[in-house]
C-alpha positions as CSV (number, residue, x, y, z in Angstrom):
1,X,6.8,-7.1,-19.3
2,X,5.4,-5.3,-22.3
3,X,5.0,-8.6,-24.0
4,X,2.6,-9.6,-21.2
5,X,0.4,-6.6,-21.8
6,X,1.4,-4.8,-18.6
7,X,3.5,-1.7,-17.9
8,X,4.5,-2.0,-14.2
9,X,6.1,0.6,-11.9
10,X,6.4,1.1,-8.2
11,X,5.0,4.0,-6.2
12,X,6.4,4.9,-2.8
13,X,5.0,7.3,-0.2
14,X,6.6,8.4,3.1
15,X,4.5,9.6,6.0
16,X,4.5,10.0,9.8
17,X,2.3,7.3,11.3
18,X,0.7,6.4,14.7
19,X,-0.4,2.9,15.6
20,X,-2.3,1.9,18.7
21,X,-3.2,-1.8,19.5
22,X,-5.6,-2.2,22.3
23,X,-5.7,-5.7,23.9
24,X,-7.6,-7.1,26.8
25,X,-4.9,-6.3,29.3
26,X,-2.4,-4.2,27.4
27,X,-2.3,-1.2,25.1
28,X,0.7,-0.6,22.8
29,X,1.3,2.7,21.0
30,X,4.0,3.2,18.4
31,X,4.7,6.2,16.2
32,X,7.3,6.9,13.5
33,X,8.0,6.9,9.8
34,X,5.9,4.8,7.5
35,X,6.7,3.7,4.0
36,X,3.8,2.8,1.8
37,X,4.9,1.0,-1.4
38,X,2.9,-0.7,-4.1
39,X,3.2,-2.1,-7.6
40,X,1.0,-0.5,-10.2
41,X,0.6,-2.7,-13.3
42,X,-0.2,0.2,-15.5
43,X,-3.2,-1.3,-17.3
44,X,-6.8,-1.2,-16.2
45,X,-8.5,-4.5,-15.3
46,X,-12.1,-4.7,-16.5
47,X,-12.8,-7.3,-13.8
48,X,-12.2,-4.7,-11.1
49,X,-15.2,-2.6,-12.3
50,X,-13.3,0.7,-11.6
51,X,-13.5,3.8,-13.7
């Protein structure tokens, strides 16, 4: 991957989560463990306009 100019790695976070979906005739509530995982390419992208 270094040859492509990127230095990727994965980040993973664990958390307790609550989700409520409210419909016209039904509401569903769930709670439990959440895994949030994403790939970080390790290089800034000037097109994103972030500092």
